[in-house]
N, C-alpha and C positions, 0 to 999 in steps of 0.2 A: 504494500500500500504506500501511496505517496506520503511524504512527510508534510505535516501541516505547519503553517507559519503564522506569525502575528500580523495584524493589519498594517502595522508600521513597516513591515518588511516587504510589502506587496506593491509593485508598480502596475501589474496587470494580473488579475486573478479573480477567484470567486469563492464564496462561502456556501456550503450546502444548504443553509437556511434561506437562500435566495438573494444574496447580496453580491454585488460586483464592484471591483475597484479597477478603474482604467485611467491612469494618470496621463495617458496620451490623448484622452477625449476632451471635449469642450468642458468648461467648468460645471455646467448643469448635468453632465453625464459622467463625471469622474467617480462619484460614489452613488450607486443606485440600488434600490430594493426592487425585486422582481416577484411576480406571482409565478409559481411553478405549477404547470398544468400536467395532466396525465401524459405519459410518454416523455417525461423529463423536458418539456418545452417551457422555456422561460419567456414570459410575456408581461406586458404592462409595466415597464420600468418607471420608477418614481425617484426623483433626486432626493438624497438624504445627506445629512452632514456626516463628516468623518466620525464624530463622537458618538453617533447612534449605531455605528457598525459593530458587529461582534469583534472583540479584540483578538481572539485566537481561533484557530481551526480553518485557516485560509489555505487555498491551493493556488500556487503560482501558475500562470500560463504564458506561453510565448505569443499566442494570438487566440481569438475566439473563433470557433468554427460555425458561427451562425451569422445570418445576414442582419440587416438593420432591424431594430426592434419593431414588432408588429403587435398591435392591440388585439387582445383575444376576440373582441367583437368582430373585427375584420377577419380573423382566422376562422371563426365559427360559421361564417356566412356560407 
């Protein structure tokens, strides 16, 4: 299993509770909370402040393998 990291150690990564850190993104998309739908689909990102993120249990990524965020209402159509 991958080693987990602290939020302060992440430049690009995710937390299994539905949070993402992307320090390469625009300020409103750096720290986001997502709704996780069946099939492990992440949808409906909402900006959050760094202090509201879980501080431990993060997984670092080199890049994300999904396209631009899609709202679940669009996806369910």
